[in-house]
PyMOL commands that place a pseudoatom at each C-alpha (Angstrom):
pseudoatom trace, name=CA, resn=UNK, resi=1, chain=A, elem=C, hetatm=0, pos=[0.120, 0.006, 0.029]
pseudoatom trace, name=CA, resn=UNK, resi=2, chain=A, elem=C, hetatm=0, pos=[1.869, 3.287, -1.120]
pseudoatom trace, name=CA, resn=UNK, resi=3, chain=A, elem=C, hetatm=0, pos=[1.940, 6.081, 1.343]
pseudoatom trace, name=CA, resn=UNK, resi=4, chain=A, elem=C, hetatm=0, pos=[0.150, 9.351, 0.966]
pseudoatom trace, name=CA, resn=UNK, resi=5, chain=A, elem=C, hetatm=0, pos=[2.301, 12.371, 0.135]
pseudoatom trace, name=CA, resn=UNK, resi=6, chain=A, elem=C, hetatm=0, pos=[1.915, 13.418, 3.792]
pseudoatom trace, name=CA, resn=UNK, resi=7, chain=A, elem=C, hetatm=0, pos=[3.291, 10.184, 5.419]
pseudoatom trace, name=CA, resn=UNK, resi=8, chain=A, elem=C, hetatm=0, pos=[6.736, 10.504, 6.830]
pseudoatom trace, name=CA, resn=UNK, resi=9, chain=A, elem=C, hetatm=0, pos=[9.405, 8.116, 5.779]
pseudoatom trace, name=CA, resn=UNK, resi=10, chain=A, elem=C, hetatm=0, pos=[9.448, 6.499, 9.150]
pseudoatom trace, name=CA, resn=UNK, resi=11, chain=A, elem=C, hetatm=0, pos=[5.803, 5.649, 9.048]
pseudoatom trace, name=CA, resn=UNK, resi=12, chain=A, elem=C, hetatm=0, pos=[5.755, 4.200, 5.492]
pseudoatom trace, name=CA, resn=UNK, resi=13, chain=A, elem=C, hetatm=0, pos=[5.378, 0.531, 5.066]
pseudoatom trace, name=CA, resn=UNK, resi=14, chain=A, elem=C, hetatm=0, pos=[8.415, -1.485, 3.676]
pseudoatom trace, name=CA, resn=UNK, resi=15, chain=A, elem=C, hetatm=0, pos=[8.787, -4.558, 1.995]
pseudoatom trace, name=CA, resn=UNK, resi=16, chain=A, elem=C, hetatm=0, pos=[11.856, -6.416, 3.149]
pseudoatom trace, name=CA, resn=UNK, resi=17, chain=A, elem=C, hetatm=0, pos=[13.699, -8.320, 0.393]
pseudoatom trace, name=CA, resn=UNK, resi=18, chain=A, elem=C, hetatm=0, pos=[12.803, -11.595, 2.029]
pseudoatom trace, name=CA, resn=UNK, resi=19, chain=A, elem=C, hetatm=0, pos=[9.003, -11.002, 2.082]
pseudoatom trace, name=CA, resn=UNK, resi=20, chain=A, elem=C, hetatm=0, pos=[8.818, -12.412, -1.267]
pseudoatom trace, name=CA, resn=UNK, resi=21, chain=A, elem=C, hetatm=0, pos=[11.636, -14.374, -3.028]
pseudoatom trace, name=CA, resn=UNK, resi=22, chain=A, elem=C, hetatm=0, pos=[11.106, -12.683, -6.370]
pseudoatom trace, name=CA, resn=UNK, resi=23, chain=A, elem=C, hetatm=0, pos=[10.126, -9.201, -5.813]
pseudoatom trace, name=CA, resn=UNK, resi=24, chain=A, elem=C, hetatm=0, pos=[10.359, -6.283, -3.315]
pseudoatom trace, name=CA, resn=UNK, resi=25, chain=A, elem=C, hetatm=0, pos=[8.879, -2.744, -3.359]
pseudoatom trace, name=CA, resn=UNK, resi=26, chain=A, elem=C, hetatm=0, pos=[10.961, 0.339, -2.643]
pseudoatom trace, name=CA, resn=UNK, resi=27, chain=A, elem=C, hetatm=0, pos=[9.127, 3.320, -1.314]
pseudoatom trace, name=CA, resn=UNK, resi=28, chain=A, elem=C, hetatm=0, pos=[10.703, 6.427, -2.448]
pseudoatom trace, name=CA, resn=UNK, resi=29, chain=A, elem=C, hetatm=0, pos=[10.602, 9.913, -1.201]
pseudoatom trace, name=CA, resn=UNK, resi=30, chain=A, elem=C, hetatm=0, pos=[11.699, 13.229, -2.208]
pseudoatom trace, name=CA, resn=UNK, resi=31, chain=A, elem=C, hetatm=0, pos=[14.688, 14.456, -0.542]
pseudoatom trace, name=CA, resn=UNK, resi=32, chain=A, elem=C, hetatm=0, pos=[16.404, 17.891, 0.092]
pseudoatom trace, name=CA, resn=UNK, resi=33, chain=A, elem=C, hetatm=0, pos=[19.301, 19.182, 1.978]
pseudoatom trace, name=CA, resn=UNK, resi=34, chain=A, elem=C, hetatm=0, pos=[16.890, 19.833, 4.679]
pseudoatom trace, name=CA, resn=UNK, resi=35, chain=A, elem=C, hetatm=0, pos=[14.454, 16.768, 4.879]
pseudoatom trace, name=CA, resn=UNK, resi=36, chain=A, elem=C, hetatm=0, pos=[13.220, 13.639, 3.658]
pseudoatom trace, name=CA, resn=UNK, resi=37, chain=A, elem=C, hetatm=0, pos=[10.014, 14.834, 2.080]
pseudoatom trace, name=CA, resn=UNK, resi=38, chain=A, elem=C, hetatm=0, pos=[6.834, 13.436, 0.813]
pseudoatom trace, name=CA, resn=UNK, resi=39, chain=A, elem=C, hetatm=0, pos=[6.397, 10.218, -1.297]
pseudoatom trace, name=CA, resn=UNK, resi=40, chain=A, elem=C, hetatm=0, pos=[7.766, 10.221, -4.688]
pseudoatom trace, name=CA, resn=UNK, resi=41, chain=A, elem=C, hetatm=0, pos=[6.196, 6.754, -5.575]
pseudoatom trace, name=CA, resn=UNK, resi=42, chain=A, elem=C, hetatm=0, pos=[7.854, 3.420, -5.690]
pseudoatom trace, name=CA, resn=UNK, resi=43, chain=A, elem=C, hetatm=0, pos=[10.122, 1.099, -7.674]
pseudoatom trace, name=CA, resn=UNK, resi=44, chain=A, elem=C, hetatm=0, pos=[9.412, -2.647, -7.865]
pseudoatom trace, name=CA, resn=UNK, resi=45, chain=A, elem=C, hetatm=0, pos=[12.410, -4.751, -7.944]
pseudoatom trace, name=CA, resn=UNK, resi=46, chain=A, elem=C, hetatm=0, pos=[11.907, -8.125, -9.547]
pseudoatom trace, name=CA, resn=UNK, resi=47, chain=A, elem=C, hetatm=0, pos=[14.521, -11.043, -9.632]
pseudoatom trace, name=CA, resn=UNK, resi=48, chain=A, elem=C, hetatm=0, pos=[14.504, -12.452, -13.388]
pseudoatom trace, name=CA, resn=UNK, resi=49, chain=A, elem=C, hetatm=0, pos=[17.208, -15.157, -13.682]
pseudoatom trace, name=CA, resn=UNK, resi=50, chain=A, elem=C, hetatm=0, pos=[20.517, -13.429, -13.071]
pseudoatom trace, name=CA, resn=UNK, resi=51, chain=A, elem=C, hetatm=0, pos=[19.057, -10.032, -13.696]
pseudoatom trace, name=CA, resn=UNK, resi=52, chain=A, elem=C, hetatm=0, pos=[17.270, -7.522, -11.335]
pseudoatom trace, name=CA, resn=UNK, resi=53, chain=A, elem=C, hetatm=0, pos=[14.420, -5.433, -13.114]
pseudoatom trace, name=CA, resn=UNK, resi=54, chain=A, elem=C, hetatm=0, pos=[13.583, -2.059, -11.502]
pseudoatom trace, name=CA, resn=UNK, resi=55, chain=A, elem=C, hetatm=0, pos=[10.147, -0.821, -12.351]
pseudoatom trace, name=CA, resn=UNK, resi=56, chain=A, elem=C, hetatm=0, pos=[9.865, 2.703, -11.425]
pseudoatom trace, name=CA, resn=UNK, resi=57, chain=A, elem=C, hetatm=0, pos=[6.458, 4.273, -10.609]
pseudoatom trace, name=CA, resn=UNK, resi=58, chain=A, elem=C, hetatm=0, pos=[7.649, 7.835, -9.740]
pseudoatom trace, name=CA, resn=UNK, resi=59, chain=A, elem=C, hetatm=0, pos=[6.012, 11.308, -9.542]
pseudoatom trace, name=CA, resn=UNK, resi=60, chain=A, elem=C, hetatm=0, pos=[7.624, 14.557, -10.372]
pseudoatom trace, name=CA, resn=UNK, resi=61, chain=A, elem=C, hetatm=0, pos=[10.624, 13.680, -12.320]
pseudoatom trace, name=CA, resn=UNK, resi=62, chain=A, elem=C, hetatm=0, pos=[11.783, 15.941, -15.144]
pseudoatom trace, name=CA, resn=UNK, resi=63, chain=A, elem=C, hetatm=0, pos=[11.859, 14.196, -18.767]
pseudoatom trace, name=CA, resn=UNK, resi=64, chain=A, elem=C, hetatm=0, pos=[15.251, 12.834, -19.453]
pseudoatom trace, name=CA, resn=UNK, resi=65, chain=A, elem=C, hetatm=0, pos=[17.976, 10.607, -18.078]
pseudoatom trace, name=CA, resn=UNK, resi=66, chain=A, elem=C, hetatm=0, pos=[18.529, 10.534, -14.268]
pseudoatom trace, name=CA, resn=UNK, resi=67, chain=A, elem=C, hetatm=0, pos=[21.510, 8.852, -12.391]
pseudoatom trace, name=CA, resn=UNK, resi=68, chain=A, elem=C, hetatm=0, pos=[20.291, 6.036, -10.586]
pseudoatom trace, name=CA, resn=UNK, resi=69, chain=A, elem=C, hetatm=0, pos=[22.264, 4.026, -7.852]
pseudoatom trace, name=CA, resn=UNK, resi=70, chain=A, elem=C, hetatm=0, pos=[22.152, 1.673, -5.252]
pseudoatom trace, name=CA, resn=UNK, resi=71, chain=A, elem=C, hetatm=0, pos=[23.853, 3.342, -2.092]
pseudoatom trace, name=CA, resn=UNK, resi=72, chain=A, elem=C, hetatm=0, pos=[25.474, 1.658, 0.648]
pseudoatom trace, name=CA, resn=UNK, resi=73, chain=A, elem=C, hetatm=0, pos=[23.703, 2.478, 3.784]
pseudoatom trace, name=CA, resn=UNK, resi=74, chain=A, elem=C, hetatm=0, pos=[19.893, 2.304, 4.423]
pseudoatom trace, name=CA, resn=UNK, resi=75, chain=A, elem=C, hetatm=0, pos=[19.152, 5.800, 5.131]
pseudoatom trace, name=CA, resn=UNK, resi=76, chain=A, elem=C, hetatm=0, pos=[17.978, 8.970, 3.119]
pseudoatom trace, name=CA, resn=UNK, resi=77, chain=A, elem=C, hetatm=0, pos=[18.500, 11.337, 5.751]
pseudoatom trace, name=CA, resn=UNK, resi=78, chain=A, elem=C, hetatm=0, pos=[20.483, 14.419, 4.804]
pseudoatom trace, name=CA, resn=UNK, resi=79, chain=A, elem=C, hetatm=0, pos=[23.871, 15.235, 6.341]
pseudoatom trace, name=CA, resn=UNK, resi=80, chain=A, elem=C, hetatm=0, pos=[26.580, 17.890, 6.490]
pseudoatom trace, name=CA, resn=UNK, resi=81, chain=A, elem=C, hetatm=0, pos=[29.585, 17.497, 4.520]
pseudoatom trace, name=CA, resn=UNK, resi=82, chain=A, elem=C, hetatm=0, pos=[32.322, 19.915, 4.313]
pseudoatom trace, name=CA, resn=UNK, resi=83, chain=A, elem=C, hetatm=0, pos=[30.081, 22.542, 5.782]
pseudoatom trace, name=CA, resn=UNK, resi=84, chain=A, elem=C, hetatm=0, pos=[27.296, 22.079, 3.148]
pseudoatom trace, name=CA, resn=UNK, resi=85, chain=A, elem=C, hetatm=0, pos=[23.832, 20.316, 3.722]
pseudoatom trace, name=CA, resn=UNK, resi=86, chain=A, elem=C, hetatm=0, pos=[23.586, 17.363, 1.345]
pseudoatom trace, name=CA, resn=UNK, resi=87, chain=A, elem=C, hetatm=0, pos=[20.289, 15.648, 0.481]
pseudoatom trace, name=CA, resn=UNK, resi=88, chain=A, elem=C, hetatm=0, pos=[20.354, 11.851, 1.437]
pseudoatom trace, name=CA, resn=UNK, resi=89, chain=A, elem=C, hetatm=0, pos=[24.015, 11.914, 2.182]
pseudoatom trace, name=CA, resn=UNK, resi=90, chain=A, elem=C, hetatm=0, pos=[23.430, 9.557, 4.878]
pseudoatom trace, name=CA, resn=UNK, resi=91, chain=A, elem=C, hetatm=0, pos=[23.016, 6.820, 2.187]
pseudoatom trace, name=CA, resn=UNK, resi=92, chain=A, elem=C, hetatm=0, pos=[26.753, 7.042, 1.922]
pseudoatom trace, name=CA, resn=UNK, resi=93, chain=A, elem=C, hetatm=0, pos=[28.554, 6.208, -1.473]
pseudoatom trace, name=CA, resn=UNK, resi=94, chain=A, elem=C, hetatm=0, pos=[27.440, 3.877, -4.041]
pseudoatom trace, name=CA, resn=UNK, resi=95, chain=A, elem=C, hetatm=0, pos=[27.502, 0.235, -3.143]
pseudoatom trace, name=CA, resn=UNK, resi=96, chain=A, elem=C, hetatm=0, pos=[30.972, -1.260, -3.904]
pseudoatom trace, name=CA, resn=UNK, resi=97, chain=A, elem=C, hetatm=0, pos=[31.228, -4.768, -2.245]
pseudoatom trace, name=CA, resn=UNK, resi=98, chain=A, elem=C, hetatm=0, pos=[34.460, -5.487, -3.689]
pseudoatom trace, name=CA, resn=UNK, resi=99, chain=A, elem=C, hetatm=0, pos=[35.939, -1.969, -2.955]
pseudoatom trace, name=CA, resn=UNK, resi=100, chain=A, elem=C, hetatm=0, pos=[36.982, -1.186, -6.521]
pseudoatom trace, name=CA, resn=UNK, resi=101, chain=A, elem=C, hetatm=0, pos=[36.683, 2.535, -5.922]
pseudoatom trace, name=CA, resn=UNK, resi=102, chain=A, elem=C, hetatm=0, pos=[35.736, 2.650, -9.787]
pseudoatom trace, name=CA, resn=UNK, resi=103, chain=A, elem=C, hetatm=0, pos=[32.697, 4.676, -11.295]
pseudoatom trace, name=CA, resn=UNK, resi=104, chain=A, elem=C, hetatm=0, pos=[32.661, 3.048, -14.650]
pseudoatom trace, name=CA, resn=UNK, resi=105, chain=A, elem=C, hetatm=0, pos=[28.874, 2.484, -15.185]
pseudoatom trace, name=CA, resn=UNK, resi=106, chain=A, elem=C, hetatm=0, pos=[26.789, -0.703, -15.353]
pseudoatom trace, name=CA, resn=UNK, resi=107, chain=A, elem=C, hetatm=0, pos=[28.753, -2.287, -18.183]
pseudoatom trace, name=CA, resn=UNK, resi=108, chain=A, elem=C, hetatm=0, pos=[32.139, -1.584, -16.795]
pseudoatom trace, name=CA, resn=UNK, resi=109, chain=A, elem=C, hetatm=0, pos=[34.199, -3.248, -14.078]
pseudoatom trace, name=CA, resn=UNK, resi=110, chain=A, elem=C, hetatm=0, pos=[33.679, -0.761, -11.314]
pseudoatom trace, name=CA, resn=UNK, resi=111, chain=A, elem=C, hetatm=0, pos=[31.440, -1.105, -8.374]
pseudoatom trace, name=CA, resn=UNK, resi=112, chain=A, elem=C, hetatm=0, pos=[27.695, -2.717, -8.203]
pseudoatom trace, name=CA, resn=UNK, resi=113, chain=A, elem=C, hetatm=0, pos=[25.954, 0.415, -7.425]
pseudoatom trace, name=CA, resn=UNK, resi=114, chain=A, elem=C, hetatm=0, pos=[26.040, 1.831, -11.014]
pseudoatom trace, name=CA, resn=UNK, resi=115, chain=A, elem=C, hetatm=0, pos=[22.824, 1.162, -12.407]
pseudoatom trace, name=CA, resn=UNK, resi=116, chain=A, elem=C, hetatm=0, pos=[21.487, 1.865, -16.090]
pseudoatom trace, name=CA, resn=UNK, resi=117, chain=A, elem=C, hetatm=0, pos=[20.128, 5.468, -16.076]
pseudoatom trace, name=CA, resn=UNK, resi=118, chain=A, elem=C, hetatm=0, pos=[16.405, 5.977, -15.388]
pseudoatom trace, name=CA, resn=UNK, resi=119, chain=A, elem=C, hetatm=0, pos=[14.601, 7.424, -18.459]
pseudoatom trace, name=CA, resn=UNK, resi=120, chain=A, elem=C, hetatm=0, pos=[11.698, 9.508, -18.263]
pseudoatom trace, name=CA, resn=UNK, resi=121, chain=A, elem=C, hetatm=0, pos=[9.747, 10.434, -21.607]
pseudoatom trace, name=CA, resn=UNK, resi=122, chain=A, elem=C, hetatm=0, pos=[7.728, 13.787, -22.068]
pseudoatom trace, name=CA, resn=UNK, resi=123, chain=A, elem=C, hetatm=0, pos=[4.628, 12.263, -20.650]
pseudoatom trace, name=CA, resn=UNK, resi=124, chain=A, elem=C, hetatm=0, pos=[6.292, 11.221, -17.407]
pseudoatom trace, name=CA, resn=UNK, resi=125, chain=A, elem=C, hetatm=0, pos=[6.576, 7.425, -18.401]
pseudoatom trace, name=CA, resn=UNK, resi=126, chain=A, elem=C, hetatm=0, pos=[9.505, 5.826, -16.952]
pseudoatom trace, name=CA, resn=UNK, resi=127, chain=A, elem=C, hetatm=0, pos=[11.413, 2.702, -18.676]
pseudoatom trace, name=CA, resn=UNK, resi=128, chain=A, elem=C, hetatm=0, pos=[12.218, -0.302, -16.688]
pseudoatom trace, name=CA, resn=UNK, resi=129, chain=A, elem=C, hetatm=0, pos=[15.950, -0.787, -15.811]
pseudoatom trace, name=CA, resn=UNK, resi=130, chain=A, elem=C, hetatm=0, pos=[17.557, -4.218, -15.899]
pseudoatom trace, name=CA, resn=UNK, resi=131, chain=A, elem=C, hetatm=0, pos=[20.736, -4.767, -14.198]
pseudoatom trace, name=CA, resn=UNK, resi=132, chain=A, elem=C, hetatm=0, pos=[22.456, -8.115, -14.766]
pseudoatom trace, name=CA, resn=UNK, resi=133, chain=A, elem=C, hetatm=0, pos=[24.560, -9.833, -11.790]
pseudoatom trace, name=CA, resn=UNK, resi=134, chain=A, elem=C, hetatm=0, pos=[22.835, -8.455, -8.946]
pseudoatom trace, name=CA, resn=UNK, resi=135, chain=A, elem=C, hetatm=0, pos=[20.343, -10.264, -6.700]
pseudoatom trace, name=CA, resn=UNK, resi=136, chain=A, elem=C, hetatm=0, pos=[17.501, -9.243, -4.224]
pseudoatom trace, name=CA, resn=UNK, resi=137, chain=A, elem=C, hetatm=0, pos=[20.038, -10.046, -1.481]
pseudoatom trace, name=CA, resn=UNK, resi=138, chain=A, elem=C, hetatm=0, pos=[22.527, -7.467, -2.749]
pseudoatom trace, name=CA, resn=UNK, resi=139, chain=A, elem=C, hetatm=0, pos=[19.806, -4.721, -1.926]
pseudoatom trace, name=CA, resn=UNK, resi=140, chain=A, elem=C, hetatm=0, pos=[19.220, -5.610, 1.750]
pseudoatom trace, name=CA, resn=UNK, resi=141, chain=A, elem=C, hetatm=0, pos=[20.190, -2.899, 4.003]
pseudoatom trace, name=CA, resn=UNK, resi=142, chain=A, elem=C, hetatm=0, pos=[20.860, -0.355, 1.341]
pseudoatom trace, name=CA, resn=UNK, resi=143, chain=A, elem=C, hetatm=0, pos=[19.051, 2.653, -0.385]
pseudoatom trace, name=CA, resn=UNK, resi=144, chain=A, elem=C, hetatm=0, pos=[18.227, 3.439, -4.034]
pseudoatom trace, name=CA, resn=UNK, resi=145, chain=A, elem=C, hetatm=0, pos=[18.912, 6.973, -5.123]
pseudoatom trace, name=CA, resn=UNK, resi=146, chain=A, elem=C, hetatm=0, pos=[17.714, 8.838, -8.193]
pseudoatom trace, name=CA, resn=UNK, resi=147, chain=A, elem=C, hetatm=0, pos=[19.635, 11.944, -9.107]
pseudoatom trace, name=CA, resn=UNK, resi=148, chain=A, elem=C, hetatm=0, pos=[18.646, 14.803, -10.906]
pseudoatom trace, name=CA, resn=UNK, resi=149, chain=A, elem=C, hetatm=0, pos=[20.605, 14.695, -13.994]
pseudoatom trace, name=CA, resn=UNK, resi=150, chain=A, elem=C, hetatm=0, pos=[22.259, 12.233, -16.220]
pseudoatom trace, name=CA, resn=UNK, resi=151, chain=A, elem=C, hetatm=0, pos=[25.226, 10.262, -15.052]
pseudoatom trace, name=CA, resn=UNK, resi=152, chain=A, elem=C, hetatm=0, pos=[28.487, 10.411, -17.095]
pseudoatom trace, name=CA, resn=UNK, resi=153, chain=A, elem=C, hetatm=0, pos=[29.767, 7.054, -15.498]
pseudoatom trace, name=CA, resn=UNK, resi=154, chain=A, elem=C, hetatm=0, pos=[33.257, 8.394, -15.029]
pseudoatom trace, name=CA, resn=UNK, resi=155, chain=A, elem=C, hetatm=0, pos=[33.418, 11.277, -12.673]
pseudoatom trace, name=CA, resn=UNK, resi=156, chain=A, elem=C, hetatm=0, pos=[33.858, 10.102, -9.145]
pseudoatom trace, name=CA, resn=UNK, resi=157, chain=A, elem=C, hetatm=0, pos=[32.126, 9.961, -6.956]
pseudoatom trace, name=CA, resn=UNK, resi=158, chain=A, elem=C, hetatm=0, pos=[28.639, 10.278, -8.371]
pseudoatom trace, name=CA, resn=UNK, resi=159, chain=A, elem=C, hetatm=0, pos=[29.049, 10.759, -12.308]
pseudoatom trace, name=CA, resn=UNK, resi=160, chain=A, elem=C, hetatm=0, pos=[28.394, 14.469, -12.156]
pseudoatom trace, name=CA, resn=UNK, resi=161, chain=A, elem=C, hetatm=0, pos=[24.622, 13.519, -12.057]
pseudoatom trace, name=CA, resn=UNK, resi=162, chain=A, elem=C, hetatm=0, pos=[23.563, 16.374, -9.621]
pseudoatom trace, name=CA, resn=UNK, resi=163, chain=A, elem=C, hetatm=0, pos=[21.762, 16.391, -6.663]
pseudoatom trace, name=CA, resn=UNK, resi=164, chain=A, elem=C, hetatm=0, pos=[19.914, 13.386, -5.109]
pseudoatom trace, name=CA, resn=UNK, resi=165, chain=A, elem=C, hetatm=0, pos=[16.194, 14.046, -5.686]
pseudoatom trace, name=CA, resn=UNK, resi=166, chain=A, elem=C, hetatm=0, pos=[14.389, 10.988, -4.565]
pseudoatom trace, name=CA, resn=UNK, resi=167, chain=A, elem=C, hetatm=0, pos=[15.642, 8.192, -2.198]
pseudoatom trace, name=CA, resn=UNK, resi=168, chain=A, elem=C, hetatm=0, pos=[14.185, 4.718, -0.613]
pseudoatom trace, name=CA, resn=UNK, resi=169, chain=A, elem=C, hetatm=0, pos=[15.449, 2.467, 2.119]
pseudoatom trace, name=CA, resn=UNK, resi=170, chain=A, elem=C, hetatm=0, pos=[15.518, -1.042, 1.593]
pseudoatom trace, name=CA, resn=UNK, resi=171, chain=A, elem=C, hetatm=0, pos=[15.509, -3.073, 5.053]
for i in range(1, 171): cmd.bond("trace and resi %d" % i, "trace and resi %d" % (i + 1))
show_as sticks, trace
zoom trace
């Protein structure tokens, strides 16, 4: 059951990865440097063979490509870094279980947190994103983050994709 726009993140229902062996629902919230805000929709994640399929149903995204990542920590709270408040900074860096330190994109040899970009058409329709080599277990105790702009898959640490605008915790 999706939360209403007025439901704070701490009160939203969450689906843990082990609730259903094949699918989980991630409740996404708008994020700013000041707060975790209203609901931004959901992303349904489905295991299909060796692939994870991310099916977004998000509100308020501008048309175009958006950086889309799995982040290390299960938090969407803002934090102060180098004297500046950063949206969803508590999510930490990109998921990098083998400590590659490389931001090379979903087809490269870098960390596993780089997902293919989330694409939104002029009508607000979002395309599914398929990522090979991940399992639902990889997502446990992590966060999904959507960025304002397109990821260049080279600039460290976040691919020059701009501010974090939506975030969801996976318990």
